[in-house]
Every structure is written in structure tokens, then in C-alpha cells.
C-alpha angles and dihedrals in degrees: 000000000000119000120188115191101155120039101192124048101168088227090118096053090092096046096265132113138182123250121218091269089056093249115135126244137173114262086239092055111128090239092054089046090052098051090039090058089049088053090052090052090051092052091049090052088051089058090051091050089051089055093054129079110248089241094057115117091239097053099082092038092055094045089053089050091052089056090048090053090058086053089051090052091048090051093048096046093057106055113212100230093156092257121140110249128196090241138031108259119222111257131188116249128215088236088072092058090043089055088055090051091054091048091049091052093048095047095042091053087068093057133083113238114265122251092186140016114274126233120227103264145071109105121016094249090053093051090048091051089053089052090049089049093054092046089049089053089053090050089050090052091050090051091049090049089052091050092045089055088063096257118139114259126170116247087221090061093050094047093044093055092047092052091044093060088051091050092049090053092052090043090053089058092046089052087055091067092280091310097312091115097040114135106226126213113244106201112230093359094145102043 
């Protein structure tokens, strides 16, 4: 369990931070950028949750995702370099991505197929979910950049973020009265 007794440490004043394994890294390090983007996605999802009634079908799903995103951050901030640690770091599991797949399928079954792309809009919760989706895509790109640099990244993290952006798209349509209030893109409408 995490216990925070002191909020500021002054470690970051010089542009450095500590990873979960207590090693130091620059605040611009690709790993810090990756889990920072995941944190942004989580905050954006929190705004979407705040725009939903607590009884809405999406509310509990999104709260569970917010908890998962803390797991993603915990996984990313302790690089698995094959070293023996004094504790067992928290790692993402494929079951978490598989849960998202089941939720996507269930939610998508309620929706009419699209005949156009949709614009972020409609109800406030839907627009916020679109914002969360785009931030999640950025987090996914940061994680891929980290992996491409040769740093260890869990496949479960990569797959989870990819599925999450898909779920957030479907959720944005559900938040728009199951797609009834979707704002469709009209190609070339303003020529």
C-alpha cells in the first residue's frame, strides 16, 4: 500500500525525479514522459466521469479504468531490467486488456454502425471522452517511443493503452445517447 506523508521533496527542483525503483531520471526522460502522459489521460477520464451521473453505465467502467491507469504508471515507473528487487513491482496483466475488449464488445453492441467519422461533441461527457481518447493515444505514442529506444516496456501496457483508446471512442458514443447525439463529419462541408 502507498503511504504519502510528505508531498514535496525538492528532488525535482533541479529537473530530476525518482522512478519507482528509486533510481534517478531527468524529468524529460522518455520513461517519465510516458507515465506522465498516462497520468494526463487519467485526469481527462476523471473529467469525463465528473460529467456523468453516477448511475450511468459508463461510470463504474471509467472508475475501474482510472485504477488500471495507476497500475500502468506503476508498471512504467519501475523498468523491468531483469534485476532482483527487494519487492515485487506491480505489473499490468493481459487480463486487464481482455476486460476492456469485453466491455468494448458489450458497449458497441448497443450502437448503430457508423456511416461517417464523428466529431468530438454532442454531450459534455462525450466530448470529454474524446479528449481522454486523444490523450490516451498520445500516451500510447510515448510508450511506443520508450520501447523503440530499447527500454523495457511490458506488452500488457502497450496493448492496454491501445484497447483503452478504442473503449473511450465507443464510450463517447454511448455517452451521446448510444450514438443518437453523435456529431458526424461531413467531408468538404465548408468548401
